[in-house]
C-alpha positions as CSV (number, residue, x, y, z in Angstrom):
1,M,36.2,-92.9,0.4
2,S,37.4,-90.4,3.2
3,L,36.5,-91.0,7.1
4,K,34.5,-87.5,6.7
5,Q,31.9,-90.2,4.9
6,L,32.3,-92.9,7.5
7,Y,31.7,-90.6,10.5
8,F,30.3,-87.5,12.3
9,K,30.4,-86.2,15.7
10,H,27.3,-87.0,17.4
11,D,26.7,-86.3,21.1
12,F,25.1,-89.4,22.7
13,N,21.9,-87.0,24.8
14,S,21.5,-85.0,21.5
15,R,17.5,-85.9,21.6
16,N,17.5,-83.5,25.0
17,H,18.5,-81.0,22.9
18,P,16.1,-77.9,23.0
19,K,16.2,-77.6,19.5
20,L,15.5,-81.1,18.9
21,T,12.8,-81.5,22.1
22,K,11.2,-78.5,20.0
23,I,11.0,-80.9,16.8
24,K,9.6,-83.8,18.4
25,K,7.0,-81.1,19.6
26,Q,5.9,-80.4,16.3
27,F,6.8,-83.4,14.5
28,Q,7.0,-85.9,16.5
29,Y,9.4,-88.8,15.9
30,E,8.8,-88.5,12.2
31,G,10.8,-84.9,12.4
32,V,13.2,-86.6,14.3
33,G,13.5,-88.8,11.5
34,I,14.0,-86.2,8.9
35,Y,16.6,-84.5,11.3
36,W,19.2,-86.9,11.4
37,S,18.2,-87.0,7.8
38,L,19.1,-83.7,6.7
39,I,22.3,-83.7,9.2
40,E,23.7,-86.8,6.8
41,I,22.9,-84.8,4.0
42,F,24.3,-81.9,5.0
43,Y,27.2,-83.8,5.7
44,E,27.7,-85.8,2.3
45,N,27.4,-82.2,1.2
46,N,30.5,-80.4,2.8
47,A,28.0,-78.7,4.8
48,K,26.0,-76.8,2.1
49,I,23.4,-78.2,-0.6
50,K,22.6,-75.8,-3.7
51,K,19.1,-74.8,-3.9
52,E,18.0,-75.8,-6.9
53,L,18.8,-79.4,-6.1
54,F,17.5,-79.3,-2.2
55,E,14.5,-80.3,-3.5
56,D,15.4,-83.3,-5.6
57,L,17.5,-84.6,-2.8
58,L,14.4,-84.3,0.1
59,W,12.3,-86.1,-2.7
60,V,14.9,-89.0,-3.0
61,E,14.9,-89.7,0.7
62,R,11.2,-89.0,0.2
63,I,11.0,-86.1,2.5
64,D,8.0,-83.5,2.3
65,Y,9.3,-80.3,1.4
66,D,7.6,-78.0,3.9
67,K,8.4,-80.4,6.8
68,A,12.3,-79.9,6.0
69,M,12.3,-76.4,5.8
70,K,10.5,-76.1,8.9
71,I,12.9,-78.5,10.7
72,L,16.1,-76.7,8.8
73,K,14.8,-73.0,10.4
74,I,14.3,-74.4,13.7
75,I,18.0,-76.0,13.7
76,G,19.0,-72.5,11.8
77,F,20.2,-73.1,8.7
78,E,22.2,-70.1,6.5
79,E,21.0,-69.2,2.8
80,K,24.3,-68.0,1.1
81,D,25.3,-67.6,-2.9
82,D,22.2,-69.8,-3.8
83,C,23.3,-72.6,-1.4
84,Y,21.4,-73.7,1.8
85,Y,24.4,-74.1,4.8
86,L,24.6,-75.5,8.0
87,K,27.3,-73.4,10.3
88,S,27.5,-76.5,13.0
89,V,27.6,-79.4,10.6
90,N,30.5,-76.8,9.1
91,E,32.0,-76.6,12.4
92,R,32.0,-80.1,12.8
93,I,33.7,-80.7,9.9
94,V,36.4,-78.4,10.6
95,E,37.4,-79.2,13.4
96,R,37.9,-82.9,13.1
97,E,39.8,-82.6,9.9
98,E,41.7,-80.3,12.2
99,Y,42.1,-82.8,14.7
100,C,42.3,-85.4,12.1
101,N,45.2,-83.6,10.7
102,S,47.4,-82.6,13.9
103,Q,47.2,-86.7,14.1
104,R,48.7,-87.2,11.0
105,I,51.3,-85.2,11.6
106,K,52.0,-86.2,15.1
107,A,52.2,-89.7,13.6
108,N,55.1,-88.0,10.7
109,K,56.8,-87.2,13.5
110,R,56.3,-91.1,15.0
111,W,57.6,-92.8,12.1
112,N,60.2,-90.2,10.9
113,N,62.3,-90.1,14.1
114,E,65.0,-92.7,14.2
115,K,65.2,-93.6,17.7
116,N,61.2,-95.6,16.7
117,K,61.7,-97.1,13.3
118,K,58.7,-98.8,12.3
119,P,59.2,-102.2,13.6
120,N,59.6,-105.5,11.6
121,L,56.0,-107.3,11.0
122,P,55.5,-111.5,10.2
123,E,55.4,-112.0,7.0
124,W,51.7,-112.5,6.7
125,Y,50.3,-108.6,7.6
126,D,51.0,-107.7,3.9
127,K,48.5,-110.8,2.5
128,H,46.8,-109.2,6.0
129,K,46.4,-106.3,4.6
130,E,45.9,-106.2,1.1
131,E,42.8,-108.3,2.2
132,M,41.5,-105.6,4.8
133,E,41.7,-103.1,1.6
134,K,40.2,-104.6,-0.6
135,K,37.3,-105.8,1.2
136,L,37.4,-102.1,2.6
137,E,36.8,-101.3,-1.0
138,E,34.2,-103.7,-1.3
139,Q,32.1,-102.1,1.2
140,Q,32.6,-98.7,0.1
141,S,31.7,-99.4,-3.1
142,K,28.6,-100.7,-2.5
143,K,28.2,-96.9,0.2
144,I,25.1,-94.9,-2.2
145,T,26.2,-91.2,-2.5
146,Y,24.4,-88.6,-4.2
147,N,26.1,-85.7,-6.0
148,D,24.7,-83.0,-8.0
149,E,25.1,-84.8,-11.4
150,D,23.4,-88.4,-10.4
151,I,20.5,-86.3,-9.0
152,E,19.6,-84.0,-11.9
153,N,20.1,-87.6,-14.0
154,F,18.2,-89.3,-11.9
155,V,15.3,-86.5,-11.7
156,D,15.5,-86.3,-15.9
157,K,15.1,-90.0,-16.3
158,L,11.4,-89.2,-13.4
159,N,10.2,-86.6,-16.2
160,K,10.9,-88.4,-19.7
161,N,8.6,-91.5,-17.4
162,K,6.0,-89.6,-17.2
């Protein structure tokens, strides 16, 4: 699991943003919940969602399609190549990836520098590291993510049970 599935940048005062104020005015706090759910869905799908799967994704989250579309219009979505696309989410994903890459390069330079050789770690470190990695894997395996195939299979099962 990558970092981008665990975190996204969120301004602490976003509730005061004019677009969110407009959403609250029209939909109350239900609209705020829908907004954040949509933002998470777009992050999970790398800022774009195929139109043909969008309604099914909303159904899985129990979000009303008409409300979702009105909220997307308020926040400024685009339609490209049979997908719904959020430019602001994409910009933040790119910004985060650039930052992570720059930090990775800096860390590699530090570790490869002869003056800064890796310190001798205590003997318990490797065991502790393995245990922590196992715990992280267990936590990550419990996280539910939806891809196009999962949604299509889910909808097929629902249609068969009608």
